[in-house]
N, C-alpha and C positions, 0 to 999 in steps of 0.2 A: 369825173373821177379819173385819177391817174394811175397808171401801172408802174411798177418798179422793175428795174433791171439791175442785177448784180453781176459784176464781173471782176476778175482779178487781173491786175496789170502791175508791171514794175513801178515802184514809187517814182523813179526818175522820169519815166515816160509820162506818168500822170502830171508831175510837176511841170515838165516841158510843155505839155499840151495845155495845161491851165495858164501858163505864162503867155503862150501864143494866142490862145483864145481871149485872154484878158486884154492883150494889145489890140484885138479886134473889137473889143467892147462886149465880149460874150463870157458867160461863165461856162463851166464844164457841162452842166446839164443842157444848156442852150446849144452848145456845140454838138453834143450827141443827138439832140432833137433835130437840129439842122441836117446832120448827116443822114439820119433815118428818113427824114422827109425827102431828101434827094434820092435815096435808094428807091423809095416808092415812086417818085416822079420819073426817074430814069429807068425803072424796072431792072436795076442792077447796081453795081458799084458806080458811084459818080466820078470815077477816075479810072484810067487804064491800069491794069494790073499786069505787069510784064517782068521778066527777068532782066537784070541789068546786062547790057552788052559792053564787053571790054573795049576800050579805045584801041586805036590802031597800034600804038606802041606796045600795049599789053598783049594784043593778039599776036604780034610778031615775036615777043618774048616767049610766049607759050609755044608757038610753033618752033622756035629755035631750041627750046628745051626738049620738046618731043623728038626733034631731029638730032639731038646730041651736039648742037652748036653752042655750047655754053662753056665757060671757064670757071675754075674754082679760084676763089680768093684765099690768100693765106691768112687773112684776118678780116674782121668787120671794118677796121680802119682802112685796110688796103682796098676793100670793096668800095667804100665811100670815096677814097682818094681817086680811084679809077673812074668812078661815076662823075666826080667833079671835073675831071679833065675833058669829059665829053665823050 
């Protein structure tokens, strides 16, 4: 006998997951079953769960912002023109 699991997720996420699993030759139920088997086998999540770390350029931009080392652009176009120059 099988047990049922009900959950609510965004339709777009479901569609994307179904497409990805289909490319792997799996349906959604098989993908969920595979995930749950891995949870049991690993006694935890079968992948690392971490917060994303900003890259070096983003970390510098954040530090510059906090230190007041930023400039204001007169417009969005001016901002992009400046960025394109390097």
